[in-house]
C-alpha positions in Angstrom: -26.0 235.2 69.6 -27.5 233.2 72.3 -30.9 234.2 70.5 -29.9 232.6 67.4 -28.7 229.5 69.2 -32.1 229.4 71.0 -34.1 229.8 68.0 -32.0 227.1 66.1 -32.6 224.5 69.0 -36.3 225.6 69.0 -36.6 224.7 65.1 -34.6 221.6 65.5 -36.7 220.2 68.3 -39.9 221.0 66.3 -38.6 219.6 63.0 -37.5 216.1 65.0 -40.9 216.1 66.7 -42.7 216.3 63.3 -40.4 214.0 61.1 -39.4 211.3 63.5 -43.1 209.8 63.9 -43.6 210.3 60.1 -40.5 208.3 59.4 -41.5 205.8 61.8 -44.8 205.3 60.4 -43.7 205.0 56.8 -40.7 202.8 57.9 -43.3 200.6 59.8 -45.6 200.6 56.9 -43.1 199.3 54.6 -41.5 197.0 56.8 -44.3 195.0 58.1 -46.4 195.2 54.6 -49.8 195.5 56.3 -51.6 198.3 57.8 -50.4 199.8 60.8 -53.6 200.8 62.2 -55.9 197.7 61.6 -58.6 197.2 64.5 -59.3 193.9 65.8 -60.1 191.9 69.0 -57.6 190.3 71.0 -59.1 187.5 73.2 -57.7 185.3 76.1 -59.8 182.2 76.8 -58.7 178.8 78.6 -54.9 179.8 78.4 -55.0 180.5 74.7 -54.7 184.0 73.0 -57.0 184.7 69.9 -56.8 187.7 67.6 -59.6 188.4 65.0 -59.6 191.0 62.3 -61.3 191.1 58.9 -63.1 187.8 59.9 -59.7 186.2 59.8 -59.3 184.7 63.4 -55.7 183.6 64.6 -54.5 181.3 67.5 -51.5 182.9 69.1 -49.0 182.1 71.6 -47.5 184.9 73.3 -43.7 185.4 73.0 -42.7 188.7 74.3 -43.9 191.8 75.7 -42.8 195.3 76.2 -44.9 197.2 78.7 -44.8 200.9 78.8 -46.7 203.5 80.8 -49.1 204.5 77.8 -49.0 201.3 75.8 -48.0 197.6 75.5 -46.4 195.8 72.6 -46.9 192.2 72.4 -45.3 189.9 70.1 -46.9 186.3 69.3 -46.1 183.2 67.4 -49.1 182.8 64.9 -50.1 179.2 65.4 -52.8 179.6 62.6 -49.9 179.9 60.0 -49.6 176.5 58.2 -46.1 175.2 57.5 -44.2 178.3 58.5 -43.6 180.3 61.7 -45.0 183.5 61.6 -44.5 186.4 64.2 -47.7 188.7 64.9 -47.1 191.8 66.7 -49.5 194.2 68.3 -49.6 197.4 70.2 -52.3 198.1 72.6 -52.9 201.8 73.6 -53.8 202.1 77.4 -56.2 205.1 76.5 -58.2 202.7 74.3 -59.2 200.4 77.3 -61.2 200.9 80.5 -58.8 201.1 83.5 -60.0 197.5 84.5 -59.3 196.3 80.9 -55.9 197.7 81.1 -55.1 196.1 84.5 -56.7 192.7 83.5 -54.4 192.8 80.4 -51.3 193.5 82.3 -52.2 190.5 84.5 -52.7 188.2 81.8 -49.5 188.9 80.1 -47.3 188.6 83.0 -49.1 185.4 84.3 -48.7 183.9 80.7 -45.0 184.9 80.3 -44.2 183.6 84.0 -45.5 180.2 83.6 -44.0 179.7 80.1 -40.6 178.4 80.2 -40.0 178.8 76.4 -40.8 182.5 75.8 -39.2 185.6 76.7 -39.8 187.8 80.0 -41.9 191.0 80.7 
């Protein structure tokens, strides 16, 4: 009896571990309407954030940040959008950066949000 219970828990854990990431990837893909894995360059220069992917530069204003141990998700207002307010969200993985670059990113995000009165907090 306990063996069947243990087997069902193992199977349920395996199934959830497989299907939850798949479900999230599909949901995010349909929810955002654009590629989940678009590569680009995020830069911070003279107090302004810039993101460039596919030769489309965007001027951004940091609105919120969700730091975690292995990644950081940033939400920006897209200042390049004309006559509409568009949000732009990006997740940066710690493994994709050098240790110094990750520390610099954390510092810049913290400072940018700290010195801005109108945005959310880290």
